[in-house]
C-alpha positions in Angstrom: -8.8 -55.0 157.2 -10.7 -52.0 155.8 -14.2 -52.9 157.2 -12.5 -52.8 160.5 -10.1 -49.3 159.9 -13.7 -47.9 158.5 -15.4 -48.9 161.4 -12.8 -47.2 163.5 -13.0 -43.9 161.8 -16.6 -43.8 162.9 -16.8 -44.3 166.2 -13.5 -44.3 167.7 -11.9 -41.6 169.8 -8.9 -39.7 168.7 -5.8 -41.9 169.7 -2.6 -41.1 169.7 -2.5 -37.1 169.7 -5.0 -37.7 166.8 -3.0 -39.4 164.3 -4.7 -42.1 162.0 -2.7 -45.4 161.6 -2.7 -47.6 158.6 -1.1 -50.8 158.6 1.7 -51.5 156.0 2.7 -54.9 155.9 6.3 -55.3 154.7 4.9 -58.9 152.4 6.9 -61.6 151.1 9.9 -61.6 149.2 8.3 -62.2 146.2 6.1 -59.2 146.2 8.7 -56.8 148.1 6.4 -54.0 149.3 9.4 -51.5 148.8 8.4 -51.8 145.2 4.8 -51.0 145.3 3.4 -47.7 144.0 0.4 -45.9 143.1 -1.3 -44.6 140.2 0.7 -41.3 140.6 3.8 -43.0 141.3 4.4 -42.0 144.7 6.4 -45.0 146.1 5.3 -46.4 149.6 8.2 -48.1 151.2 6.7 -49.0 154.3 8.0 -46.5 156.2 5.6 -43.8 158.1 3.7 -41.5 156.4 2.4 -38.2 157.7 -0.5 -35.8 156.3 -1.1 -33.4 158.3 -2.7 -29.8 157.9 -0.4 -28.8 155.1 -0.4 -32.1 153.0 -3.2 -32.2 149.9 -5.8 -34.4 149.2 -4.4 -36.1 146.3 -1.4 -37.7 148.8 -4.2 -38.6 150.9 -5.9 -40.6 147.6 -2.5 -41.8 146.6 -1.9 -43.3 150.3 -5.8 -45.0 150.4 -5.0 -46.2 146.6 -1.8 -48.0 148.0 -3.6 -49.6 150.4 -5.9 -50.8 147.9 -3.2 -52.4 145.7 -1.3 -54.0 149.1 -4.4 -56.0 149.6 -4.8 -56.6 146.0 -1.2 -58.5 145.8 -1.7 -60.0 149.0 -4.7 -61.9 147.9 -2.9 -62.8 144.8 -0.3 -64.1 146.4 -2.6 -66.6 148.2 -4.0 -67.4 145.3 -0.8 -69.0 144.0 0.1 -71.0 147.1 -1.1 -74.6 147.0 -0.5 -74.9 150.9 -3.8 -72.5 151.4 -6.2 -75.6 150.2 -5.0 -77.6 153.3 -5.3 -74.8 155.7 -2.3 -74.3 155.8 -1.2 -70.6 155.3 2.3 -69.3 154.5 3.6 -67.1 157.1 3.9 -63.4 156.7 4.8 -60.6 159.2 2.8 -60.6 162.1 0.5 -57.2 162.6 2.9 -56.4 164.9 5.9 -56.0 162.5 4.0 -53.9 160.0 4.6 -50.6 159.9 2.4 -47.7 160.4 0.9 -45.3 157.9 0.5 -42.2 160.2 -2.0 -39.6 158.8 -1.9 -36.5 161.2 -5.0 -34.2 162.5 -7.4 -37.0 162.0 -9.0 -39.8 164.3 -7.5 -43.2 164.4 -8.6 -45.8 161.3 -7.3 -48.8 163.7 -6.3 -48.6 167.6 -2.8 -50.2 168.0 -4.0 -52.8 170.2 -5.4 -54.3 166.5 -1.9 -53.9 165.2 -0.4 -55.9 168.3 -3.0 -58.7 168.5 -3.8 -59.5 164.7 -3.8 -63.4 165.0 -2.9 -65.8 162.3 -6.3 -67.3 162.7 -7.9 -64.4 161.8 -5.9 -64.0 158.6 -7.0 -67.9 157.9 -10.4 -67.1 158.5 -10.4 -64.2 156.1 -8.7 -66.0 153.4 -11.1 -69.1 153.7 -14.3 -67.1 153.1 -12.7 -66.0 149.5 -12.0 -69.7 148.3 -13.9 -70.4 145.4 -16.2 -73.8 145.1 -13.1 -75.6 143.0 -11.1 -74.2 146.6 -9.2 -71.2 144.3 -9.7 -68.3 146.6 -11.2 -65.1 144.4 -12.6 -61.6 145.4 -16.0 -61.2 144.2 -17.6 -58.1 143.0 -19.8 -57.5 146.2 -16.8 -57.6 148.5 -14.8 -55.2 145.9 -17.8 -52.4 145.5 -17.5 -52.3 149.4 -13.9 -52.0 149.5 -14.9 -48.6 146.9 -17.9 -47.4 149.3 -15.5 -47.9 152.0 -12.7 -45.8 150.3 -15.0 -43.0 149.0 -16.4 -42.9 152.5 -13.0 -42.2 154.1 -12.3 -39.9 151.3 -15.6 -37.9 152.3 -15.0 -38.3 156.0 -11.2 -36.6 155.3 -12.6 -34.1 153.1 -14.9 -33.1 155.9 -12.3 -33.1 158.8 -10.1 -30.8 156.2 -13.2 -28.2 156.1 -13.7 -27.8 159.9 -10.3 -27.5 160.2 -10.0 -24.5 157.9 -13.0 -22.9 159.1 -11.3 -23.2 162.8 -7.9 -21.5 161.5 -10.0 -19.0 159.8 -11.6 -18.2 163.1 -8.9 -18.0 165.2 -7.4 -15.6 163.0 -10.4 -13.3 162.6 -10.2 -13.6 166.7 -6.6 -12.6 166.7 -7.0 -9.5 164.4 -9.8 -8.4 166.8 -7.9 -8.8 169.9 -5.1 -7.0 168.3 -7.4 -3.8 167.4 -8.5 -3.8 170.9 -5.1 -3.6 172.2 -4.5 -0.8 169.9 -7.5 0.6 170.6 -7.1 0.7 174.5 -3.6 2.2 173.8 -5.4 5.3 171.9 -7.5 5.7 174.9 -5.1 5.9 177.4 -2.7 8.1 175.3 -5.8 10.6 174.6 -6.9 10.8 178.5 -2.9 11.5 179.7 -2.7 14.0 177.4 -6.5 15.7 178.3 -5.4 15.5 182.0 -1.8 17.6 181.1 -4.4 19.7 179.3 -7.1 20.5 181.5 -5.8 23.4 183.4 -7.1 27.2 182.2 -6.3 30.2 184.2 -5.7 28.9 187.5 -2.9 30.3 189.2 0.2 27.9 189.7 1.6 27.1 193.4 4.8 25.0 193.3 3.7 22.5 195.5 1.9 19.6 193.6 -0.1 16.9 194.1 1.6 13.5 194.7 0.2 11.0 192.4 -1.9 11.1 188.7 -5.1 10.2 189.8 -7.6 13.0 189.8 -10.5 13.1 192.5 -13.8 12.7 191.0 -15.8 16.4 190.6 -18.3 17.0 193.2 -21.7 15.8 192.7 -25.1 16.4 194.3 -27.9 13.7 195.3 -32.0 14.6 195.1 -33.8 12.6 196.7 -37.3 12.6 195.5 -40.7 12.4 196.4 -42.9 9.8 194.9 -44.5 12.5 192.6 -43.7 12.7 188.5 -44.0 16.3 186.7 -42.1 17.8 184.1 -39.4 20.1 185.8 -38.7 23.7 184.3 -35.1 24.7 183.9 -34.3 25.9 187.3 -36.4 23.7 189.6 -34.5 21.3 191.5 -35.7 18.4 189.9 -34.1 19.4 186.1 -30.2 18.6 186.1 -29.7 21.5 183.6 -30.4 23.6 187.2 -27.0 22.7 188.0 -23.1 23.5 187.4 -22.1 19.9 188.4 -23.8 15.9 188.2 -26.7 15.5 190.0 -27.9 12.2 190.7 -32.0 11.5 191.5 -33.5 8.8 193.6 -37.5 8.5 194.2 -38.3 6.8 197.4 -41.4 4.8 196.4 -44.4 5.3 198.5 -43.1 8.9 200.0 -45.8 11.0 198.6 -46.4 14.9 199.3 -49.3 14.7 201.6 -46.6 12.4 203.6 -44.4 15.0 203.5 -46.0 17.7 204.0 -47.6 15.2 207.5 -43.8 15.0 208.6 -44.1 11.5 209.2 -43.1 8.4 207.6 -44.9 4.6 207.4 -42.1 2.2 208.3 -42.1 0.8 204.8 -41.4 4.6 203.3 -39.0 5.0 206.0 -37.1 1.9 205.1 -37.3 2.8 201.2 -36.3 6.5 202.2 -32.7 5.3 204.4 -32.5 3.1 201.4 -32.4 5.9 199.1 -29.8 7.9 201.3 -27.6 5.0 201.3 -28.2 4.5 197.2 -26.8 8.2 196.8 -23.7 8.1 199.1 -23.0 4.5 197.3 -23.3 6.6 194.3 -20.3 8.9 195.2 -22.7 12.3 195.4 -21.1 15.0 197.9 -24.1 16.5 199.2 -27.9 15.3 199.6 -30.7 17.5 199.1 -34.8 16.6 198.5 -36.9 18.0 196.0 -39.8 18.6 198.7 -39.2 21.8 201.1 -41.1 19.7 203.8 -38.9 17.2 203.4 -37.0 19.3 206.1 -38.7 17.0 208.8 -36.8 14.2 207.8 -33.4 16.4 208.3 -33.1 14.5 211.2 -33.2 10.9 210.2 -31.1 12.0 206.6 -28.3 13.2 208.2 -28.1 9.9 210.8 -27.9 8.0 207.9 -25.5 9.8 205.8 -21.5 10.8 206.2 -21.9 13.8 203.6 -24.0 17.2 204.1 -27.7 16.9 204.1 -30.0 20.0 203.3 -33.2 18.5 202.7 -34.8 21.9 202.7 -33.7 25.4 200.9 -34.9 26.7 204.8 -31.7 25.7 206.0 -30.0 29.2 204.9 -32.6 30.9 207.1 -30.0 31.7 210.0 -27.0 32.5 207.9 -29.3 35.1 205.9 -30.8 36.4 209.4 -27.3 36.7 211.1 -26.5 38.8 207.9 -29.4 41.7 208.4 -30.1 44.0 211.3 -33.1 42.2 213.4 -35.2 45.4 212.2 -34.9 44.1 208.9 -37.4 41.6 207.5 -37.2 38.7 204.8 -39.8 37.5 202.7 -40.3 33.6 202.1 -42.3 32.5 198.9 -43.7 29.0 199.1 -45.9 26.8 197.2 -48.9 27.7 199.5 -48.6 29.6 202.4 -50.7 27.5 204.7 -48.9 24.2 204.3 -45.7 25.8 206.0 -47.3 26.6 209.2 -47.4 22.7 210.4 -43.8 22.8 209.8 -43.2 25.0 212.6 -41.2 22.8 215.1 -39.3 21.5 212.9 -38.2 24.8 211.4 -37.3 26.3 214.5 -35.2 23.1 216.1 -33.4 22.4 212.6 -33.0 25.6 210.7 -33.6 28.2 213.9 -36.6 29.6 212.1 -39.7 30.9 213.7 -42.5 30.7 211.3 -44.7 33.2 213.8 -41.7 35.9 214.4 -42.5 38.8 212.3 -39.1 39.3 210.7 -40.4 36.1 208.6 -42.9 37.4 206.5 -44.6 34.1 204.1 -46.4 34.3 201.1 -47.8 31.5 198.8 -47.9 31.5 195.0 -50.9 29.4 194.9 -53.1 32.1 193.8 -51.1 33.1 190.6 -52.3 32.6 187.2 -51.0 29.4 185.9 -49.3 28.0 189.0 -51.8 25.4 189.7 -49.9 23.3 187.2 -47.4 22.3 190.1 -50.2 20.8 191.9 -51.4 19.4 188.8 -47.9 17.6 187.9 -48.3 19.4 184.8 -46.0 22.0 183.2 -45.6 25.2 185.0 -46.3 27.7 181.8 -43.2 30.3 182.7 -44.1 33.4 180.7 -47.4 33.4 182.5 -46.4 32.5 186.1 -43.4 34.3 186.1 -44.9 38.0 185.8 -47.8 37.2 188.5 -45.0 36.1 190.8 -42.8 40.0 190.2 -46.1 41.6 190.4 -47.1 39.9 194.0 -43.8 40.4 195.3 -43.8 44.0 194.3 -46.8 44.4 196.3 -46.0 42.7 199.4 -42.5 44.8 199.3 -44.6 47.9 199.0 -46.9 46.9 202.2 -44.0 45.5 203.7 -40.9 48.2 202.9 -38.4 46.7 205.6 -37.9 43.5 203.7 -34.3 43.4 202.5 -34.3 39.9 201.2 -35.9 37.0 199.7 -35.7 33.3 199.9 -37.8 30.9 197.6 -39.0 27.9 199.7 -40.4 25.7 197.0 -38.0 23.4 194.7 -40.1 24.8 191.8 -39.4 28.7 192.2 -35.9 29.0 191.2 -37.1 29.8 187.8 -38.7 33.2 188.9 -35.5 34.1 191.1 -33.6 35.9 188.4 -36.5 37.9 187.2 -37.0 38.8 190.9 -33.6 39.9 191.5 -33.8 42.1 188.5 -37.2 43.5 189.5 -36.2 44.1 193.5 -33.2 45.0 193.3 -32.8 42.8 196.7 -30.8 39.4 197.0 -32.8 36.3 196.1 -31.5 32.7 198.0 -33.3 29.4 196.7 -33.1 25.7 196.4 -30.1 26.1 193.7 -28.2 28.8 196.0 -28.0 26.3 198.8 -26.9 23.1 196.9 -24.1 25.4 194.9 -22.9 26.5 198.6 -22.5 22.6 200.1 -21.0 21.4 196.5 -18.5 24.7 196.9 -17.0 22.9 200.1 -15.6 20.0 197.9 -14.8 22.0 194.4 -11.8 23.0 193.4 -10.7 26.8 193.3 -9.9 27.7 189.6 -8.5 31.1 191.0 -5.9 29.4 193.6 -4.3 26.6 195.7 -2.7 23.4 194.4 -3.4 22.0 190.5 -4.8 19.4 189.2 -6.3 17.6 192.2 -9.5 16.7 190.7 -11.2 16.4 187.1 -12.9 18.8 185.3 -16.8 18.4 185.1 -17.4 16.9 181.8 -20.4 19.5 181.0 -22.9 16.8 180.2 -25.5 15.4 182.6 -27.1 11.7 183.4 -29.8 11.3 181.7 -33.1 10.4 184.3 -36.4 8.7 183.8 -38.4 8.6 187.1 -38.2 5.6 189.0 -34.9 4.7 187.4 -32.1 3.5 190.1 -35.3 1.5 191.8 -35.4 -2.3 192.2 -38.4 -4.2 190.1 -40.3 -4.7 193.9 -39.5 -1.0 194.4 -40.9 0.1 191.0 -43.6 -1.7 191.4 -44.1 -0.1 195.2 -44.4 3.6 193.3 -47.9 5.2 193.8 -47.5 7.5 191.0 -47.0 6.0 188.0 -48.2 8.4 185.2 -45.7 9.6 182.8 -45.0 13.2 183.2 -46.0 15.0 180.3 -42.8 16.1 177.7 -42.3 20.1 177.8 -42.8 21.6 175.0 -39.5 22.8 173.4 -40.9 25.5 171.2 -43.3 27.4 174.1 -40.0 27.3 176.2 -38.1 28.9 173.3 -40.9 31.8 172.7 -41.1 32.3 176.3 -37.4 33.0 176.6 -37.3 35.4 173.6 -40.4 37.5 175.0 -37.9 37.6 178.6 -35.2 39.0 176.4 -37.6 41.3 174.6 -39.1 42.7 178.0 -35.3 43.4 179.9 -34.1 45.0 176.5 -36.0 48.1 177.3 -34.3 48.2 180.7 -31.2 49.6 181.3 -28.6 46.6 182.7 -28.0 46.3 186.3 -24.8 46.5 187.4 -22.6 43.1 188.2 -22.4 42.1 191.7 -19.6 44.0 193.8 -18.2 42.8 197.0 -16.8 45.3 199.4 -14.2 44.4 202.1 -13.6 46.1 205.1 -9.6 46.2 205.9 -7.7 46.6 209.0 -5.1 49.3 209.3 -2.2 46.6 208.5 -0.3 46.0 205.8 0.8 43.1 204.4 1.5 41.3 201.0 -2.0 38.6 200.4 -0.8 35.3 198.9 -3.6 34.3 196.2 -6.6 33.2 198.1 -6.1 35.4 200.5 -9.1 37.5 201.0 -7.0 40.8 200.7 -5.9 39.7 197.5 -8.3 40.9 194.4 -7.5 37.7 192.4 -9.6 35.7 194.7 -12.6 36.4 193.3 -14.5 36.1 190.0 -16.5 39.2 190.6 -15.3 42.7 191.4 -13.8 44.0 195.0 -13.8 47.1 196.7 -11.6 47.5 199.4 -11.8 50.3 202.1 -9.2 50.7 205.0 -10.3 52.0 208.5 -7.9 53.9 210.0 -6.2 53.3 213.3 -8.4 49.6 213.5 -5.6 47.3 214.4 -5.4 43.7 214.9 -5.2 44.4 218.6 -8.1 46.3 218.4 -10.2 43.8 216.3 -9.1 41.2 218.5 -10.1 42.8 221.7 -13.5 43.3 219.9 -13.4 47.3 220.8 -13.1 50.3 219.0 -12.0 53.9 220.2 -15.2 56.5 218.9 -12.7 57.9 216.7 -12.3 54.1 214.9 -15.8 53.7 214.8 -16.9 56.6 213.1 -14.2 55.6 210.6 -15.6 52.2 210.2 -19.0 53.0 209.9 -18.0 55.7 207.3 -16.0 52.7 205.5 -19.2 50.4 205.4 -21.6 53.4 204.0 -18.8 54.0 201.5 -18.6 50.8 200.0 -22.6 50.3 199.9 -22.4 54.0 198.0 -20.1 52.4 195.6 -22.6 49.2 194.8 -21.3 46.6 197.0 -23.8 44.1 197.7 -22.0 42.4 200.4 -19.9 43.3 202.8 -16.9 41.6 204.8 -13.7 42.1 206.8 -9.9 40.8 206.4 -10.0 39.9 209.8 -12.0 37.2 211.5 -11.8 38.8 215.2 -14.3 41.6 213.2 -17.1 39.3 214.0 -16.9 41.6 217.0 -18.4 44.5 214.8 -20.9 42.6 212.9 -24.3 44.0 215.1 -22.5 47.8 214.2 -22.0 47.0 210.4 -25.6 45.5 209.9 -27.0 48.5 211.8 -25.6 50.7 208.8 -25.1 48.6 205.7 -28.8 47.5 204.2 -26.9 45.2 202.3 -25.7 41.3 204.2 -22.9 42.0 206.1 -20.8 39.0 207.2 -17.3 40.3 209.0 -16.2 36.7 210.0 -16.5 33.5 207.6 -18.2 31.9 211.4 -21.2 33.0 209.7 -21.5 29.5 208.0 -21.4 27.7 210.9 -25.1 27.4 211.2 -25.4 26.3 207.5 -22.5 23.4 208.3 -23.7 22.3 211.5 -27.3 22.0 210.4 -26.3 19.6 207.8 -24.2 17.0 210.2 -25.8 14.7 213.0 -25.1 16.0 216.4 -22.5 13.4 216.9 -20.2 14.0 214.2 -17.4 16.8 214.5 -16.8 19.7 212.6 -12.8 21.2 212.6 -12.1 25.1 213.0 -8.8 26.1 211.8 -7.7 29.6 213.4 -4.3 31.5 213.0 -4.6 31.4 216.9 -6.7 29.0 219.0 -6.0 30.8 222.0 -7.3 33.9 220.3 -10.8 32.6 219.6 -11.7 32.0 223.2 -13.0 36.2 223.9 -15.0 35.8 220.6 -17.4 33.5 222.6 -20.3 35.5 223.2 -20.3 37.1 219.9 -19.7 33.5 218.0 -22.3 32.1 220.2 -25.1 35.0 219.4 -24.3 36.0 215.9 -23.3 33.1 214.5 -24.9 30.0 216.7 -21.2 29.1 217.6 -21.0 28.0 220.9 -16.9 27.6 221.5 -16.7 25.5 224.0 -19.3 22.8 222.3 -17.5 19.5 222.1 -18.9 18.8 218.4 -16.5 22.1 217.5 -12.7 21.2 217.5 -10.5 24.3 217.5 -6.7 24.0 216.2 -4.8 27.3 215.9 -2.0 27.2 212.9 1.0 29.0 214.9 3.4 26.1 215.3 3.1 25.0 211.2 6.5 26.0 210.0 6.2 29.2 207.9 2.9 30.6 209.4 4.5 32.8 211.7 5.1 35.1 208.6 0.9 35.7 209.5 2.0 37.3 212.4 4.7 39.3 211.1 3.2 40.7 208.7 5.1 39.1 205.8 4.9 37.4 202.8 3.7 33.9 203.6 5.1 31.2 201.6 2.4 29.2 200.6 4.4 26.0 199.1 6.3 26.0 202.2 3.2 25.8 204.6 1.2 24.0 202.9 2.7 20.2 203.8 2.6 21.3 207.6 -0.9 22.5 207.3 -2.0 18.8 205.9 0.3 16.9 207.9 -1.3 18.4 211.0 -4.8 18.2 210.0 -4.4 14.6 209.1 -3.3 13.8 212.4 -5.9 15.7 214.0 -8.6 13.7 211.8 -6.9 10.3 212.8 -7.0 11.3 216.5 -10.9 12.4 215.7 -12.1 9.9 213.2 -15.8 11.4 213.2 -14.6 14.5 212.0 -16.9 15.8 208.6 -16.2 18.9 207.8 -13.6 21.8 207.9 -14.2 25.7 208.4 -11.4 27.9 208.0 -11.8 30.8 210.0 -8.6 32.9 209.6 -8.9 34.8 206.2 -5.3 34.1 205.4 -6.2 30.4 205.0 -8.1 29.8 201.9 -5.2 29.3 200.0 -4.4 25.9 201.8 -8.4 25.0 201.4 -7.6 22.7 198.1 -4.6 20.7 199.6 -7.0 20.0 202.6 -10.1 18.8 200.3 -7.7 16.9 198.5 -5.7 15.1 200.9 -8.9 14.5 203.3 -11.6 14.5 201.2 -14.0 16.3 203.7 -15.3 19.6 202.5 -13.8 22.8 203.4 -15.2 26.1 203.8 -13.3 29.8 204.0 -14.0 33.6 203.7 -14.0 33.1 199.8 -16.5 30.3 199.9 -18.8 32.8 202.4 -18.6 35.6 200.0 -19.1 33.2 197.0 -22.6 32.4 198.9 -23.6 36.1 199.4 -22.5 37.1 196.0 -24.7 34.5 194.3 -28.0 35.7 195.9 -27.3 38.6 193.6 -25.6 37.4 190.5 -27.5 36.2 187.1 -27.9 32.8 187.1 -26.5 31.7 183.7 -28.5 28.1 183.3 -31.8 29.7 183.8 -34.1 32.5 184.5 -34.7 35.7 183.1 -31.7 36.6 180.3 -29.8 40.0 180.1 -30.8 41.6 183.2 -27.2 42.3 184.4 -24.2 43.4 183.2 -21.2 40.7 182.8 -18.4 41.2 184.9 -15.4 42.4 182.7 -12.9 39.9 184.2 -10.6 42.9 184.9 -8.9 42.4 188.6 -8.3 45.8 189.6 -5.0 46.2 192.3 -5.4 47.9 195.5 -3.0 49.6 197.5 -3.3 49.8 201.3 -5.0 53.6 202.2 -6.5 53.6 198.7 -10.5 55.4 198.7 -9.2 57.2 201.6 -9.0 61.4 201.8 -5.8 63.0 202.8 -6.6 63.7 206.3 -7.6 60.0 206.9 -4.3 58.4 205.1 -2.5 60.7 207.6 -4.5 58.9 210.5 -3.5 55.5 209.4 -0.5 53.8 211.2 0.4 51.6 207.8 -0.3 53.9 204.8 
């Protein structure tokens, strides 16, 4: 019986839920099993024993020892029976009547069918084999040793099972502890995130209307398509993340070399990879896409067909806006890496940017002969401290030879590091690839000074570390032509160069922080935060000058009386004399006076936010639509010729959808000259625009023409997810070309803005005679 039990332990699967059964015979009356005991005094009554994970090993030994004792008693009983000599065995209780000893959590020692099918003949045979030579049954020493070995094996097996069970329990306990720790940590993170969101707002003017829903929109980011060309970019270079005040994602196009971009033609394979690059960047959630080489302008049309976000493959997209802001007699200097290489781009620049290479208004100058700048062509780190003086000296010489130059555009994406030095040395506005990127990002960015609150996440001020060839598949990585690693920049050399810049500037007087000049109608009303007539709408100083007699009706008609025109000219001159570096108007209809204003001023003039139209329209496909919101849609029609000639905007073009806000509840306060309740108007504004987009799903951007509409820009950005440009983004764009860039370039050449907003009262800055001529002063 015990041999059979041992074999069951060795090879049988678990039975009866993992229990082990030991049959305990009731025994004959002469030897009642109820009296059987173990050496440790444990009484076995034939009932079921449960030995589980909580039983000690001693209890299990007691059970086994008890079974051995039972076997000895049965053999002894057989020895005293004379019937056994002639093959007759006293009848015992059948196995099926024997009650099992159950040992839980272990494999079955004997199957149930063994207990039920054990036969009397099997027992006879077993007893017959134990008979001695004289017929008396006996237990041999060998069989006794086998029983002891099986007993030992059972103990070892049970000990192993117990150890394994203990290990599993310990592992389970550890996992439960780790799970509890993870849940606790996740709860702490969620609580911290909620707290950070609540305390994220700093210094923003509150608007009573809040954004529904706790989820914040992602902070806008820039995507840059890179040439298959590796080099160590300097801070200010478009390929350096340190050049931006927002996240930037890069994607190289394998096989798109500088020579290919210069020719302006793709191979089929490179064109496919270029398209994949555009799609990848948009998939990453970028808000706008640019290129790291000005010659990519040849691929502007293809890129904007693929993308739904604005695309500007070159800083040259700023040319039309710059041209509109200056008198045609004024010239614009364009600096490029090599002036000869810009000639093949003639047709592309003309069709995409409205820029004529052969036009005498634009003077193109290359930097290829400047000492140290040849590192650009060699793919080496450019020694800025050597190159910068050379670029400044060359530019000053060009200005001396061409005194009508009024602005500078840096076409090459590796030239922005020198923009601040040129601003300081020439006192002219300087635009580059970074000012272009900032303009397009501003269409998506929350304005911290006005509008709705808590709808967009703050930038974490950490750039994603990028390695050339990253974000490519293995196959595309293998197709990269330029496999050389760019040498690391020398931090020490960079620090020394910066120190030299500071030392040189300390010898000069710092320049005044940029100031905006605003020409005001002879019309008094309480402006809301975000309105162009509210000084708190800007993060720089602003000067206002009212033109006596210049009414809204006169501006709408686009004609001034002689007296009013003289006052208008005086206002432009006064603002420039007080240090204004850009001049605008507080009514979009003043665009009719743009030619007169820029004829008088030497600084850029932008009398309406509509001057942004060329930069917006060039960034989208010709089949995409642009929504233009105005105070009254009917009043924009008389401006058709002016807008077309000065902004490149055709009122009758189907691409532009013009919508007036005159029917929005509460907006009639604008026409009445009353304070507009922004909280009341905002829901109606977002509802109206949402309905337009439902009707025209191919609308890709919004321009707010009216100078009283910027307070609703944030709400429209939040509700539509589209870029929104207005009078404030327009002013910021022109101020940026005169402003010190805090992230790179020359240091300590310009005074910081003191952050103080100077209040203005209509009629201020006018003489007593002028005040007497004004209607609303």
